[in-house]
N, C-alpha and C positions, 0 to 999 in steps of 0.2 A: 491393581498392582500398587504397592506402597513404596514410596521412595525411601532409600536407606537414610539412616541418621547422618552419616558422613557424606558430604558432597562428593560426587564422582564427576571427573572431568575427562573429556576426550584428549587424546594426544594432540600436539600442535599440528597445524596445517603443514602438509608435506607433499608438495606438488611433484618433487623429484621422485618420490616413491610411488605415489598413487595417481599422479597425473592431474590435469585441471578438470574442474567440473564442466560438464556440458556434453562432450561426445557420448552418444548413446542415450542421452536423456533429453537434449534440446537440439533441434534441427535448425541451424542458421545458414545452411549451405546456399540457399537461393533467396536470401532476404530474411526478414524477420517473420517466423511462424510461431505464434504464441503457443506454448505447450498446452496440453489438455489438463484439466483439473477434474479428475474423475469422481471424487467423493462429494456428492451433492445432496446429502440428506438435509432436512430442515428442522429447526426448532419451532415448536408451536406452543402457544399458551395453553391450549386444551389437551396437548399430548397426542393429537390425532396422527402426527407424523411418526410416533414411536420415540420421539425425543422431546419430552415435556419441558417447558421452561421451569427450572427449579434452582434455587440458590445453592451454590456450592457444588453443583454437579459438573459444570463445564469449565474447561481450561483453554486459554488461547496461547499457542506458541507463535511468537512473532519475532521480527527482527527490526532493529532501529533503522537499518539502511533501506528497508523495503517499503515502497509507497502503498502497496496493496495491503500489507500487514499493518502499517500505521493507521490506515483508515479504520480498522477494527478497534485499535487502541483508543483512537479519538472518540468513536461512537460510544464505546464502553464508558469512557470518562464523562462525555456529554450527558449520557442518560443516567449517570450516578450509579453505575453497576460495578464499581471497583470492589465492593464486598460481596458481590453476587457471582461474578464470573472472574476467576483468577487468571493471571497472565504471567508469562516469563519470556525471556529473550534468548535467542540463539546467538552464537558468536558471529562477528561481522564477516569473517573470511571462511572460505571453504576450499577443499580439494575435491577429487572425484568421489569422495565419500559423502559429500553433501554437507548440509548445515549441521553444526555440532554444538555441544554445550561445554564451554570452557570458562575458566575462572574470570576472565574479563567481564563477561555478561551474566555469569552465574550458572549454577547447575540446574538440571531439570528437577523442579520441586515436587512433581507429581509422580513420575515413574522412575526417576533415576536413570533415564536414558543417557547414553553418551552421544548418540547421533539421532537426528530427527528421522532417519530412515527406519529406526526401530518402531516408531509410531506408525509409519506406513506399512511395515511388514506385519505389525500386529493386526492391521486392518485387512491387508491383502498379502498373504505370505509370498515372498519373492517379488514384491512390487517392482516393476522395471522402469517406471515413468519418472517424470520430473518431481524432484523433492522440494516443494515450495513452502513458503510461509505466506499468509497465515494458515495455521491448522487449528481447527476447533475440535477439541478432544472431549470425549464423554467418559467420565470416571466410572460410571455404572457399567457400561458395556465394555470398557477397555478398548475402544476403537475410535477412529476419526469419524466425526459427524460430517465435516465438510472441509475441503481446502479450496472451495469455489468462492473467491473473495467477494464477488458482488452480493451473494446471498447472505454471507455472514453478517455484514453490517445492517442489512434490512432486518434480519431476525433479531439482532441485538437491539435495534431501534424500535421494534414494534411488538415483540412477543414477551417482554419482561415488564410490562406495565405495572404489574402488581408490586414490583420492587423498585422500578425506575422512577425518574423525575417526570411527573405527568405534564409539566410545562414545556418539556423538550419534545417537540413533535418534528422529527427529522423526515418523516415520510407520511405526512397527513393524507388521509384518503381523498380529500377534495383536490389535492394537487398531484396525485400519483401519475395520471396520464402525462401531465406536463413535465414532471420530474423525470419520468422514464424517457421521454423524448429528448430532454436536454442531456440526461446521463448517457444516452447513446452517442450523442455528438461528442461529449467530453471524452468518453472512452475511445472512440474511433480516431478522433482528430487531435486529442491532447494527451491523455494518459498513454495510450498505445502508440500515438503518433510519434512520440519521441523515440521509441524503440524502432519504429518503421523507418525513420530517417537514419538512425544509426545502423540499421541492418540493410540499407539500400545497397544494391550491388552494381547499379548502373548510374551514370551521370544524370540521365533523364529522370529516373526514379527519385534520385536524391533531390534534384531541384524541384520536382513536382511536389514531393512529400513535405519538404521543408517550407515551401511557400504556402501549402495548404495549412500547415501548422500555424504559421505566422498570421495568415488570414483569419483563422479561428480565434487567435488571441485578440486580433483587432475587433472582431465581432463581440467577444466577451468584454473587451474594454468599453465598447459603446453601451452594452447592456448595463454595465455597472456605473454609468455616468450619473444616474438619478435614483439608484436604489442601493441600499447598503450591502445586501447579499443578493444571490442570484434570483431569489423569489421574494424579495422584499426586506422586511426588517428582522426576519428570523432565520437562523441557520437551518439548512436542510441537508439531506443526503447529497445533493448535488454540490454543495459547497465543500463538503468533506472530500468528495471525489476529485474535484478540481484542485483543491489546495495542496494536496500532497505532491502533485506534479509541479506546481508553481514553486513550492518550497525548495525543490531539488533542481530547479532549472539553471540558475546562475552558477551553482557549484558543481553540478553533476551532468545533467542531460545535455546542456548546451556545449560545454567544453568537450564532451565526449563525441557527440554526434555532429557538432558544428552546424547547428540548426539555424541560428539567427544572428545577424549583426547587432540586433537590439537585445539588451539585457532585459530582465523583468522590470528593472527600475526605470526603463524607458517607456513603460506603459503606466501612466500615472494612476489611473483608476484601479487597474489590476494590482499594482504595487501597494497602494493604500489599502485595498481590500485584503490582500495577503497579510499585511501587517496587522490589520484589524483582527483577523482570525488568529494569528499567531499570539497575540496578546491575551487571548483567552487561555486559561490554564489547561484545558483539554488538548489544545494544539501545542502550546509551549512545552508542557511536561512530557509529551510523547515525542519530542523532537531532539535529535542530536545532529547538528549540522556537520560535525566532524565525520559522521558516517556516510555522508552524501557524495563522497568522491568515488566514482566507479573505477576501480582498479582491475585491469585485466578482464574487462567485460566481454563475455563470450558472444554477445549479440552485435558487436561492432564489426562491420565489413569495411575493408580498406580500398575497395574498387574506385569509388568516385574521388575526384579532386574536391576537397572540402574547403570552405572558408576558414579563416583563422579566428578562433574564439578562445579566450583565456578565462579561467575561473574568476568569479568576482564575489567577494564577501560584502554584504550590505548590512545596514543598521536596521535590524528587525524590531528594535525597541523604539524607534523614532515615532513620534505621534502620527497617527493616521488621519485624523480629522474627519472621519466618516460618521460620527455619532449623529449628526443632524440630518442625514439622508433618511427619507421616509420610505414607506412601502410603495 
């Protein structure tokens, strides 16, 4: 499908008419249950998956607000794939119709879709599930390759070596077992941990989950005391996965879920590490702090009595001083 010459935009968000996003697509009735991400095809350098790595074939639909989507934008930039895999942004707000393309963030440059649901319906007619970003779209087949965020960054980081920066090795073979092990911890206790705290329905669960999250930050703080990044002197897939949650913590996750009395800035190694990464163009240029305020989040439950936490803006441009840390 070819996008029309004149940009097309969806009508404004209208919750009064269409209702809020979530009911029927996301279940948060008994805590936080992460939705399914059913499209899980892979890109391979040799084409054995049916989706060969080719310049100009694939497009990423992402959102500035979304940590899972930002990971794909960061890896695309780190690997030098800006001219190989195209990218566009959905609007920051949604009603029951899901993510849309509006003037603020731009039209869909590939298909001229008004709503991301159209990409899902093109792949599975009448698709009833969660309408998430990131979405990796295949121009040749006119279908979604994947909306499974962990796979997309791995494929971008490993399958486009013919066109990507060979010096950027985000998922080197010799480290993969250790990266996978740490990624599992980061996902369960940090990335998804924030949502689990926000979605807690009992006081006991809230206290248990928030203290587990804080304890994990303390462990990562200790790990970063003598190494610049999580696996030494080079950025890996694990750093990308951790950073997107750290970047949103003081402005979004913590004020919403009331997770910790300590801000990110109270963890000196983690805070220096987060600034170090932010000051790399791949992280800075894919970041809009103004989009990190979670308004009307469907995953927040009001059952527990939560601590008081206010949003905090910090100086991300301040010197981080971590250049001298070795491997």
